C-alpha positions in Angstrom: 109.6 89.7 85.3 111.2 91.5 82.4 112.3 93.9 82.3 114.8 97.0 80.5 114.9 100.5 81.3 116.6 102.8 83.2 117.0 104.9 86.0 116.0 108.4 85.8 119.0 110.9 85.2 117.9 112.9 87.5 118.5 116.1 85.1 115.8 115.2 82.6 113.3 113.2 85.2 113.9 115.2 88.9 114.8 118.5 89.2 116.4 119.3 92.5 114.0 120.9 94.1 112.5 120.3 98.1 109.1 119.9 98.5 107.5 122.6 100.0 105.9 121.8 103.9 102.6 121.5 104.5 100.6 122.2 107.8 97.6 120.6 107.0 99.1 116.5 106.5 98.7 114.0 108.6 100.1 111.5 107.5 98.4 108.6 109.0 95.5 110.2 107.0 96.9 110.4 103.8 98.3 106.6 104.4 94.8 105.2 104.6 91.9 106.3 101.0 89.5 106.9 102.1 87.0 105.9 98.4 85.6 109.0 97.5 81.8 107.9 95.9 81.0 107.7 92.3 79.6 111.6 90.5 76.4 111.3 89.5 76.4 111.6 85.7 80.3 112.2 83.7 79.8 114.9 80.9 79.2 112.6 77.5 82.0 110.9 76.4 82.3 109.9 72.3 83.3 107.0 70.9 85.6 108.0 67.8 85.6 106.6 64.9 88.7 108.1 63.5 91.9 107.9 62.3 94.4 108.3 65.0 97.1 110.7 63.0 93.0 113.2 63.7 92.4 111.7 67.3 96.3 113.1 67.9 94.8 116.6 66.6 92.4 117.1 69.6 94.9 115.5 72.4 96.3 118.8 73.0 92.3 120.2 74.2 90.5 117.2 76.1 92.4 113.6 75.1 91.8 110.6 74.0 91.3 106.4 76.1 91.0 103.1 74.8 89.1 101.2 77.4 89.7 97.7 76.3 86.3 95.9 74.9 85.1 92.2 75.6 86.5 89.1 74.7 83.7 88.4 71.7 84.6 92.6 70.5 85.5 92.2 67.1 88.0 94.8 67.8 90.7 95.0 69.9 89.4 98.5 72.7 87.8 101.9 71.9 88.6 105.4 71.7 87.3 107.4 73.7 86.9 111.0 73.1 87.3 112.7 77.1 87.0 116.6 78.0 89.1 116.4 81.2 88.6 119.9 81.5 85.0 119.7 81.9 85.0 115.9 83.8 86.3 118.1 86.4 85.1 121.2 85.9 81.9 118.9 87.6 83.9 116.9 89.8 85.2 120.3 91.9 81.5 121.3 91.8 80.7 118.6 93.6 81.9 119.3 96.7 82.0 123.2 98.3 84.9 124.8 99.4 84.3 123.4 103.4 83.5 120.0 102.7 86.9 116.4 103.1 87.3 115.9 100.2 87.5 112.2 99.5 91.4 110.8 98.3 90.1 109.0 95.3 86.9 109.8 93.2 86.1 107.4 90.6 84.1 109.3 88.0 81.8 107.1 85.5 79.8 108.5 81.9 76.3 107.7 81.9 75.4 104.7 79.3 72.4 105.0 76.9 70.2 102.6 77.1 69.1 103.2 73.5 72.2 101.5 72.4 71.8 98.7 73.5 76.2 97.9 72.9 76.8 101.4 73.5 79.7 101.0 76.7 80.4 103.4 79.6 84.3 105.0 81.0 85.7 105.1 83.9 88.3 106.9 85.3 89.6 107.8 89.7 90.6 111.6 90.4 92.8 112.6 92.3 93.1 116.0 93.8 96.7 117.8 95.2 98.9 121.0 95.4 99.8 122.3 92.1 103.9 121.7 93.4 103.4 119.4 95.3 105.9 116.5 96.0 103.5 113.6 94.7 102.1 115.3 91.0 106.3 116.0 90.6 107.4 112.2 91.7 104.2 110.6 89.2 104.7 112.3 86.3 108.3 111.5 87.5 106.9 108.2 86.4 104.6 108.4 84.3 108.0 110.0 81.9 107.9 107.9 77.9 111.9 107.0 80.2 110.0 103.9 82.6 106.3 104.8 82.2 106.4 101.4 80.0 109.0 99.5 82.8 107.1 96.4 83.3 108.9 97.4 87.3 107.1 100.6 87.1 104.5 100.8 90.0 103.0 103.7 89.9 98.7 103.8 88.6 99.0 105.9 84.3 98.5 109.7 84.2 95.6 110.4 81.8 95.8 113.9 82.3 96.3 116.5 85.1 93.8 120.3 85.5 94.9 122.3 87.5 93.2 125.3 89.3 94.5 127.6 91.4 96.9 125.7 92.9 94.9 122.5 93.1 96.2 119.9 90.2 92.7 117.4 89.8 95.0 114.4 88.3 93.4 111.8 85.7 94.2 108.3 86.5 93.4 105.5 84.3 90.6 103.3 85.9 91.8 100.6 88.2 89.9 98.2 90.6 90.8 97.3 94.5 93.4 94.5 95.1 91.8 92.3 95.9 88.7 92.8 94.3 87.8 90.7 92.7 89.4 88.0 94.7 92.8 86.1 94.9 91.8 82.0 94.2 95.3 81.0 94.6 98.9 80.5 96.3 100.2 81.8 93.2 98.1 85.0 92.7 99.0 85.7 96.6 103.7 85.2 95.1 102.6 87.2 92.0 101.3 90.2 93.8 104.6 89.6 96.9 106.2 89.4 93.3 104.8 92.5 92.4 104.9 94.6 95.1 109.1 94.2 95.3 109.7 94.5 92.3 107.0 98.7 92.7 110.0 98.7 95.1 112.9 98.2 94.0 112.1 100.4 91.0 110.9 103.3 93.1 114.8 102.8 95.0 117.0 102.3 92.0 114.6 106.3 90.9 115.9 107.9 94.1 112.5 107.8 95.3 111.7 106.9 99.5 107.8 105.3 98.9 107.3 105.9 103.0 103.4 104.0 102.8 104.5 101.5 101.3 103.4 99.4 103.5 99.2 100.0 103.8 97.1 97.5 100.9 94.7 100.5 101.2 96.6 102.2 98.5 97.0 99.0 95.6 95.2 98.8 93.8 94.7 96.8 90.4 94.8 96.8 86.2 93.0 93.3 84.8 93.6 94.7 81.4 89.9 96.1 81.1 86.7 97.9 82.3 84.9 96.6 84.4 85.1 93.7 87.2 82.4 91.7 86.4 82.9 87.8 85.6 87.0 88.4 85.5 88.8 85.4 86.2 92.0 85.3 87.9 93.0 82.3 86.2 92.9 83.4 82.6 94.2 86.8 83.0 97.2 87.6 84.2 97.0 91.9 86.5 98.8 94.3 87.7 99.4 96.4 90.7 99.2 99.4 91.6 100.4 102.4 94.4 97.9 105.2 94.0 98.9 107.5 96.6 102.5 109.2 97.1 100.9 111.5 99.1 104.4 110.9 101.8 106.5 110.1 99.1 110.3 111.8 99.2 113.0 111.9 96.4 116.3 111.0 97.6 119.3 112.5 97.1 121.3 111.2 94.1 123.9 109.4 95.7 122.1 108.4 98.7 122.0 104.2 99.1 118.9 101.4 97.8 120.0 100.5 101.4 119.7 104.6 103.8 117.2 104.9 106.5 114.5 106.2 104.7 114.8 103.6 101.9 115.0 100.9 104.5 112.0 102.0 106.6 110.2 101.1 103.4 111.0 97.5 103.1 110.0 97.3 106.7 106.6 98.7 105.0 106.4 96.2 103.7 107.8 93.4 105.3 105.3 93.7 108.4 102.2 94.0 105.5 104.1 91.0 105.0 103.7 89.0 107.3 99.9 90.0 107.9 99.6 88.3 104.1 102.2 85.3 104.1 100.0 84.0 107.5 96.9 83.9 105.7 98.6 81.8 103.4 100.4 78.3 105.5 101.0 76.9 102.6 103.1 79.4 101.4 103.7 80.9 104.9 106.9 78.8 106.8 108.2 79.2 103.3 108.6 82.6 102.8 108.1 83.3 107.0 112.5 84.1 106.2 111.9 86.7 103.7 109.8 88.7 105.9 112.3 88.0 108.7 114.4 89.3 105.9 113.3 92.6 105.8 111.8 93.1 108.8 115.8 93.2 110.4 116.9 96.6 109.3 119.3 95.4 106.5 117.7 94.8 103.5 117.7 97.1 100.1 114.7 96.4 98.0 116.4 94.7 96.1 117.4 92.7 97.9 114.3 91.2 99.6 113.5 90.7 96.0 116.5 88.2 95.2 115.7 86.2 98.5 112.0 85.7 97.1 112.8 84.8 93.6 115.2 82.2 95.7 112.4 80.5 98.0 110.3 80.8 95.0 112.5 78.2 92.9 111.0 76.3 95.6 107.4 76.0 95.6 106.3 73.3 93.0 103.6 73.3 90.8 100.9 71.4 93.1 101.0 74.5 95.2 101.2 77.5 93.0 97.1 76.3 91.5 95.7 75.5 95.1 93.7 77.1 96.3 93.7 80.0 99.3 
């Protein structure tokens, strides 16, 4: 995928800070996301029909969220007015202080049955410490400087609500990475390509993910608010990493082949090994990539370049072959 942009400067987006230690953190648990059940309801959302200037004037108080419409619609998207603070208050009210908090909660507005053309809006909420490394990294990766880089694997942050020492991050609606499932060899190749590009991007910006090989932390943007009748063969998808709980920023003098970065490459190589073994049409060709990534000497961009070279030898018939 073509991209533009330059690495973040440490002065503008990454302050040199040391993340506080968290005695309750558990890397094994954090690496496997638990999906919460959707809330029963969400505060009303209102479709906005007003000039952009007026919408921007209310954004500091609440927020504006564009939801793609169906292909039959005459407009490109609906703009929804969302009171994010009220959404977060309702979310927090659903859980007692001693309850176990799910990693992700999907929130959806109720559809008005009296209005057949009305649409629902859905979001993802994720809870994390205000002063933690995860929130700082998500904010940096959503800065104007890098947000639109096509290799950026961070989800789009719509709003951050702070309650004491806790931040509730509102993310755009995403779907599990394999729902709807992959259909062709080309889908698998695209998934691997984006995974390598995303890891290369993070390492360029001196971020070690430390959990990049866990598929439970991968979600997918399909460009619409519902996966119903979505056809992967007709529309592209984008993959994002929604769990940065173990991620760390590395000092500016850290090499992209440093120990922390090589571990990321090895983790991803382990995940890809299981994936390519399930696709024999390309498994033999990509096994050299998996071995190289698992060897402990490759950087992320080394793996990406080798993958690109290997893919040049895959013919169109193989690309289009069903899984």
